[in-house]
N, C-alpha and C positions, 0 to 999 in steps of 0.2 A: 292726914290719914284717911284714906277712902275705903269705904266697905261696899261690897257689891253683893246685891241682892238680886239672885237669878230666880227669874219668873217664866223662863221659857227654856225648851230644850237646845234652842239655837244660842243660848247664852255660852253653852258649853263648847261650841265649836267656832266660835267668832274668831276672826284673823286677830282683831285687835280688842281685848275685853273691855277697855274703856277710852275714851277721847285723849287721856294722858300719853298713851302708846302712840297715837297718831302724831300728836305734838312732838314728843321726843324723838320718834324715829324719822319725823320730816325734818327736824333741825340737825339731825345725824346726816341725813342724806344731803341735804343743802351744804353742809361743811365738807362732805366728800366731794361733792362736784366742784367747789371752788377750790379745793386743796391744790390742782395743779399751778394755779395762778399765785399761791402764796407759798409754797413749799418748794425746797430745793429739788435738783433732779435726782439726786441720790436718795432723798426720802420717798420721791415718787416711786422709783425703781423699786424701792422696799415694800411700798403700799401695793404694787402689782403684785409681787410674791405673796403678800398676805392674802389678796383676792384669790390667787390660785391654790394656796395650800388650803385656804379656808374651804374652797370648793370641793377639794378632795376631803376635807375633814367632814363636811356635810354627808357627803357620800359614803365615806366610811361609817359614820354615825348611824345611817340609817341599816346598815349591815350588823354593826356591833353593839350600837347604843340601843336601837329600837326593835333589833330582830334577835339580838343575843348571839350572834355568829361571829366568832374570832376570825380575824384574817391578819396575816402578816405578809400578803401578796399583792398588795395594792400598787406598789411601784411597778408591777408588770403590767397592770392595767393602765397606768399613766404612760408606760412606754408604748403599748399598743396604740393608744391614741396619738401620741406624738409621732411615730414612725408612718402611721396612717397618713397623717397630715403631710409629712415630708416626702412619702411616696408619690402621693397623688398630686402634689405640687409640681412634680416633674412633666405631668401631661396637662399642666395648665388647667386644672380644675379649679372652679372658682371657690372661694374661701366659705361662703354657706354651705356649698355642697360636701366639701370636704370636712368641715366641721362636724356637720350632721352625720356624714358616713363614719367618721372615727368614734362617734358616740354610740352609734348603731352597731358597729363591730365589736366595739369593746364589750357592750351589753349582751351581744350574743356570745361572746366568749365567756362573759362572767356567768352566764346561764349554764353553759357547758361545764364550766367549774363547780357550778352548784350542785348538777346531778350526782356526781360521785360523792360529794361532801355530804349528803344526806344522811349517811348512815354515820357520820362522824360527829363527835363533840369534843369540847374542851381542847386540850393539849394536841389531841389528834387530829381535829380540823386545822389547829396552827401550823402543825407539821405538812399537813397535806397543802395548805396556802404557801408555804415556804417552798415546797417542792415545785409548786406551780410557777413561783418568780424564778427559780433556778433554771427551769425549763424555758421560759420565756428569755431569759438572759442569755442561753446557749444558742437559741434559735437566732436571736439578733445579732450574735456575734459569728454564726456559721452561715447565715443565708444571704451571702454576699451579693447576690444578683438583685435583692430587695432591700436590704438595710446597709448595703456597702461594708458589713462586716465591723471590724473593730476601728476601720479609719473614720467611721461615723458619717453623718450626713449633714449637709447644709441646710437650713431652713430660710427660704427668703421671706420678705416681709409680707404682711398681710395686704393683699389687694381688695379694698372694700369700696364698692360705689364708684369704681374707676379710679381711685386714689391709693397711693402708696402709704400704708401706715407703719411707721417704723416702730420697734421695739420701745423707743424711748419717747414717743409722740403722745401727748395727752390723750389723743383719740384711743390709743391702745389701752391705757389705763381705764377710760370710760367703758371700752368693751369688756374688759375684766371684771370691773365693777358690774356692769350689766348682767354678766353671766353669774356673779354670785348672787346677786339680789335675786334673780329669776329662780336661780337654784334653791334659795332659803325659802322664797314664796311656794314655790312649787312643792318642795317637801312639806312644809306647814300644811298645805291643802292635802298632801297625800297621806299626813299623819291623821288629818281630821276624818279620811275617808274610811270605809270598811277595810280595805286594803292595810292602811296604816294601824288600825285597830287590831287587825288580825296579827301584824308583826309583832306588837307590844304584847298581845295574848301569848304567842310563842315564846318570847323572851321570858314572861313571868312563869309560864308553866306550859309545856308542851302538852303535858296530860289533859290539863284543863282546856287548853285549846282544842285539842281533838274531841272532847266530850262536848264542846259547843258547836261540833260541826265543821270546824276549821280544816281545810286541807293542808296539814302541816309543810308535806313535801313541795306542793305547789308554791306556797307563799314564801318558804326558803329560797326556791330558785327564783322567783320574783325580786326577792330581797338583794341577791348576788346580781342579777341582772341590772338592777335600777342603780345599785352602788357602784357597779363597774362602768355604767354608760356616763353617770357624772363624773367619775374619775377620767374617762377618755376624752370628755369635753375639755377638763383641766389640762389634760395632756397636751392637747392642740395649742392652748395657749403657753403652755409651759415650753412647747418646742420653739414657739415664736419668740418668746422674750429672751431664751438663750441663743437662739438662733444657729445652733449647732447642738446635734444630739450623737450619743455614742453608747454602747450598751453598758459600759462602767459608770454611767450615770445613774441607772436604775437598779441599785443594789438593794440588799436587805437592809441596809444601814437606812435607806430613804423610806422603806415600809415602816421601819421602827420609828421613824420621827413622824410618820403620819398618825401611828398610834400615840405618840407622845402630845400631837395636836389635839386630841379628842381626851385623852386622859387628863392633861394639865386644864384643858380649858372647862371640862365638864362633859362627860360622857352621855348624860341625858338632856343635854340641852344644845339647841342649833345655835345659840349665841356663844358656847363654849368652843365651837369650832373657830370661830373667829378670834376668841381671844387666845385660843391655843396657836393660832397662826401667827398672831403678833408676837407671841413668846418665841416661838420657833425661828422667826425671821430676826429677832433681837438677839439671839444667841451668838451668831458669828461677829457682830460689832462688840459685843462683850467681851468675846475672846481675844480679840485684836486689842482693846483697851487693856485688857489683862496683860497681854503680852507686851504692848510697846510703852505704855504709860505707868500702869501700876507700880512694876519694881522701882522707879524713880519716886514715885509718891511714898513708897514704903521706907526706901532709903532716906529720903526727907524727913519722915516722922522719927526714923530711929537717930539721924543726926541732931533732930530738935531735942530729942530725950537724952543727949549727952553721949551719944554713941561717937567714937574717933572716924575720921574719914576712912582710914582703912576698913574698920568694922562695918561702916555703913556701906562701902563698896562690896564687901563679902555678902551683907544682907541683900544688896540690889542684883548680885550674879545668882544667888541661890533663889530669889523671887522670880528672875528672869529664866532660870533654868526650869522651875516648876511651871511656870506659864506656857514654856513651850514643849512640855513633855508630851509625848505620843499618848493617844487615849484620854487626855483631859477632858475632851468634849464629851465622850461616852459615859466619863465618870461623873460629869457634872448631871448627865440626863439621868443617870442612875440615881443619884442623891435626890434629885429633885422629884423624881416619880415616886420612890420611897417615902419622900417627906409628905407628897400628897395623898398617898394611899393611906398612910397612918394618921395623918392630922386633918385631912380635907378631902375625903373621898368624891365628893361632889365637884371638885376642881375650883377654877377660878370664878366662874359663874355661880357656883354654890357658895363661894365665900361672900360675893356680891350681894347674893338674896339675904343672907345673914346680917349684913352690914345695914341693908336697907330696912328690914324688918326690926333691927334694932333701934333705928330712928323713929320707925313709925309707931313703935310700942313704948319708947322711952317715956317716963321711968318706969314701966311696969314689965319690961322685957324680962323674961327668966332665962338663966344660962340652960335649962333643961329643955328648952324649946325644940331643938333639933336632935336631941338625944334618942337613939334607937332602943327600943323595948327589947331586953335581951329573952327573948323566947326563941323556941324552936317549934316550927310547923311540922308535924310529922308526915302530913301528905306530902311535903316537898321531897321526901326521899324517892319518890315515883316520877320525878321530872323528867 
């Protein structure tokens, strides 16, 4: 167990609170760097999606987790970044140029969305961002001279330093990993800056933030712009990974999945974005296993418990029908979200913190350590 005695104001804004973080993150980074040489191509493909979704999660967390502005329109920002890359590729624009251009354009659009959202809060802001997502989806489907409409657009492989980097190349994985690491480090530095502290102040209480001289409107627009720009960068990588994009790929369901990333991972922690992305990527393999293998396992267990072959067959058919039912994925999402909201509001990262503290304080750990005090602050009526 390590006790930290802070003797300087700089101790509150250090990137790594102590040397243990340096060693643990260093080992994790080494493991990620050697992963292409020890893991299968399928697992590496999943890791690429983890990096992309985690990058979007970090961007969304800046807006929702640290500024308190809800959004269900981040699939639209992802689409803007992806289509910008696909369109500029047609004119042989180099990858670094259209990568930065996609982030810049998406950030500008995010700022424009932020302006009309200044007067909106809560469910009304959510409705506004959903409307924005529908508008972008329609533009992508109708503006055929740029987006090729519903036929979609092919995205060529990345041309980097004169070499072609395919979507299954380890170099592409390293590119996605580098973008994720830079995004996390940049966000950590942003949150330690006056801008980041202003974001958190606005999230906690807009009234208190105004009383401290914070320009709430300006920082809300900044938050939208930064969050959108990060999502635009992820959109470029997303387009290259899929190698084909079309309007129906950027639907409201994708925006909901991004919300799931930060809710399940932990809405107030950048680590949570990574954990949530891992969870999101694992859902589809789990559903495939549930559909293809689980009915046979259930029938085998029933036969072991004495069920007749006909009864075991009926059980297998029923389990297969259930696993193939439409809407099962959405139902699983809903059950998991409700479970986390009720029993672990801090997400997977919050659970990890509790487990770590338990072993640090054992046998002196108290179950009430993380319980909230049931009090109501009257000043919060004026948020």
